TISEFI-62994 format. One record per residue (C-alpha): residue number from 1; x, y, z. Coordinates in steps of 0.5 Angstrom, whole numbers. Example, Ala and Ser with C-alpha at 12.3 -4.5 7.8 and 13.67 -1.06 7.14 Angstrom:
2
  num      u      v      w
    1     25     -9     16
    2     27     -2     14
END
This chain:
278
  num      u      v      w
    1     18     -5      3
    2     13      0      7
    3      8     -3     11
    4      4      4     11
    5      2      3      4
    6     -2     -3      6
    7    -10     -2      5
    8    -16     -4      9
    9    -17     -9      3
   10    -10    -11      4
   11    -12    -12     12
   12    -18    -17     10
   13    -14    -21      5
   14     -9    -22     11
   15    -15    -24     16
   16    -17    -29     11
   17    -11    -32     10
   18    -10    -33     17
   19    -17    -36     17
   20    -15    -41     12
   21     -9    -43     15
   22    -13    -45     22
   23    -18    -48     18
   24    -13    -53     15
   25    -12    -56     21
   26    -19    -57     23
   27    -23    -63     21
   28    -25    -63     13
   29    -30    -69     13
   30    -31    -75     17
   31    -34    -82     16
   32    -38    -86     21
   33    -36    -92     23
   34    -40    -98     20
   35    -41   -105     22
   36    -43   -111     17
   37    -44   -117     20
   38    -38   -118     25
   39    -34   -113     21
   40    -34   -106     23
   41    -30   -101     19
   42    -27    -95     23
   43    -30    -88     23
   44    -25    -83     19
   45    -24    -76     20
   46    -18    -72     16
   47    -16    -65     16
   48    -13    -62     10
   49     -6    -64     11
   50     -8    -71     10
   51    -11    -69      3
   52     -6    -66     -1
   53    -10    -64     -7
   54    -15    -60     -2
   55     -9    -57      1
   56     -6    -55     -5
   57    -12    -52     -9
   58    -15    -48     -3
   59    -11    -47      3
   60     -4    -46      0
   61     -7    -43     -6
   62    -10    -38     -2
   63     -5    -36      3
   64      0    -35     -3
   65     -5    -31     -7
   66     -6    -26      0
   67      2    -26      0
   68      3    -24     -7
   69     -3    -18     -6
   70      1    -16      0
   71      8    -16     -3
   72      5    -13     -9
   73      2     -7     -5
   74      8     -6      0
   75     14     -6     -5
   76     15      0     -9
   77     14      0    -17
   78     10     -6    -21
   79     14    -13    -20
   80     12    -18    -26
   81     13    -25    -27
   82     12    -27    -34
   83      9    -21    -36
   84      4    -21    -30
   85      4    -16    -24
   86      4    -20    -18
   87     -2    -17    -15
   88     -6    -19    -21
   89     -4    -26    -21
   90     -5    -26    -13
   91    -12    -24    -15
   92    -13    -29    -20
   93    -10    -35    -15
   94    -15    -32    -10
   95    -21    -33    -14
   96    -19    -40    -16
   97    -18    -42     -9
   98    -26    -40     -7
   99    -28    -43    -13
  100    -24    -50    -12
  101    -27    -49     -5
  102    -34    -48     -7
  103    -34    -54    -11
  104    -31    -58     -6
  105    -36    -57     -1
  106    -42    -58     -6
  107    -39    -65     -8
  108    -37    -67     -1
  109    -40    -72      4
  110    -40    -70     11
  111    -36    -63     11
  112    -33    -62     17
  113    -32    -55     21
  114    -25    -54     17
  115    -28    -55     10
  116    -34    -50     12
  117    -29    -45     15
  118    -25    -46      9
  119    -30    -44      4
  120    -32    -38      9
  121    -24    -36      9
  122    -24    -37      1
  123    -29    -33     -1
  124    -27    -27      4
  125    -20    -27      1
  126    -23    -27     -6
  127    -28    -22     -5
  128    -23    -17     -1
  129    -18    -18     -7
  130    -23    -16    -12
  131    -26    -11     -8
  132    -20     -7     -5
  133    -18     -3    -11
  134    -25     -1    -12
  135    -29      0     -6
  136    -27      7     -3
  137    -27      5      5
  138    -22     -1      3
  139    -18      4     -1
  140    -16      7      6
  141    -10      6      9
  142     -9      1     14
  143     -5      4     18
  144     -6     11     20
  145      0     15     17
  146      5     19     23
  147      3     26     23
  148     10     30     21
  149     11     33     27
  150     18     34     27
  151     19     34     19
  152     26     37     20
  153     29     30     21
  154     28     26     15
  155     33     21     14
  156     36     22     21
  157     37     30     20
  158     37     35     25
  159     32     40     26
  160     33     45     20
  161     39     42     18
  162     39     43     10
  163     36     46      4
  164     28     44      3
  165     27     41     11
  166     21     45     14
  167     21     46     21
  168     26     50     25
  169     28     57     23
  170     32     58     16
  171     34     64     12
  172     29     65      7
  173     31     68      0
  174     33     75      1
  175     37     73      8
  176     31     74     12
  177     29     69     17
  178     22     65     15
  179     17     66     20
  180     11     61     17
  181      5     63     14
  182     -1     60     11
  183      1     54      6
  184      7     51     10
  185      8     49     17
  186      9     54     22
  187     16     56     23
  188     18     53     17
  189     22     56     11
  190     17     59      6
  191     17     54      0
  192     16     60     -5
  193     23     62     -2
  194     26     55     -2
  195     24     54     -9
  196     28     60    -11
  197     34     59     -7
  198     38     54    -13
  199     37     59    -18
  200     39     65    -13
  201     45     61    -11
  202     47     60    -18
  203     47     68    -20
  204     40     67    -23
  205     34     71    -22
  206     29     68    -17
  207     23     66    -20
  208     16     70    -18
  209     13     67    -12
  210      7     66    -16
  211      7     64    -23
  212      2     66    -29
  213     -3     60    -27
  214     -3     63    -20
  215      0     57    -17
  216      5     58    -11
  217      9     53     -8
  218      7     49     -1
  219      9     44      3
  220      5     37      3
  221      6     30      6
  222      3     24      3
  223     -2     19      7
  224      1     12      4
  225      8     11      0
  226      7     14     -7
  227     11     13    -13
  228     14     20    -16
  229     15     19    -24
  230     19     23    -28
  231     17     30    -31
  232     17     27    -38
  233     12     22    -37
  234     17     16    -37
  235     13     10    -33
  236     19      8    -29
  237     19     11    -22
  238     25     16    -20
  239     23     16    -12
  240     18     14     -7
  241     15     19     -3
  242     14     16      4
  243      9     18      9
  244     11     22     15
  245     16     27     11
  246     15     34      8
  247     16     35      1
  248     16     41     -4
  249     10     42     -9
  250     14     47    -14
  251      9     46    -20
  252      2     43    -22
  253      1     39    -28
  254     -7     37    -29
  255     -9     34    -23
  256     -2     32    -21
  257      4     36    -17
  258     11     37    -19
  259     14     35    -12
  260     22     36    -10
  261     25     31     -5
  262     30     32      0
  263     36     31     -5
  264     33     36    -10
  265     30     31    -15
  266     24     33    -18
  267     18     29    -21
  268     11     28    -22
  269      7     26    -17
  270      1     23    -20
  271     -4     21    -15
  272     -5     27    -10
  273    -12     24     -6
  274    -11     25      1
  275     -5     29      1
  276     -4     34      7
  277     -2     40      6
  278      3     44     11
END
């Protein structure tokens, strides 16, 4: 689970769930004491934990909806239950909680602070769940991705330790040390040379630095975790690109990039918005 993949919209959903949890302990409605003759009925003040139907249909439903939305965002790939994606089910449950809260407060008598705050929390939850994938401001990362200041140390590796790790001085194709330059981090191995190394090591002819379409390999990092799909277009991801790590773009496919991971796997990065070029 990668929490850096959460967006500001997910932050709104989490905050709304916290509001719902707090509101469930507050007064939902109250009835004043009444006296008829010599008999006086006591006043009544209850919270959601004393009203099972209200508790389950508004507060628990809203909290579960928020959990499903956040988990669906943080986990790699698409998780489904009975053919429905977790995120979609969470959005539907959030709308249900807001709908129930609205009609409960309309039909109620003397609504307490808990019911009013619960309605606000449920409405914010539903709005955040629906708007998160649509509003650009809510699609921004909740946590800023760390800058790959030491990109040569993914997965515990030492700086400059191995093929495909920018950072530190390494030998480029032809035996000359890399000196950095436009398109990749200063001091990193030339990505054009890096892309040529596997073929050269096998006795093949190194590809040209720039292909016929004018594309030149470059290093890049993603702002949030993003799936890497097979080059043949299969829908199942083969890897997940994580923030804070440099990857090598070796080709371009429409608006996507063919990226290479540290272990040599290649795949198609379909979402290239916000990537940081080295």
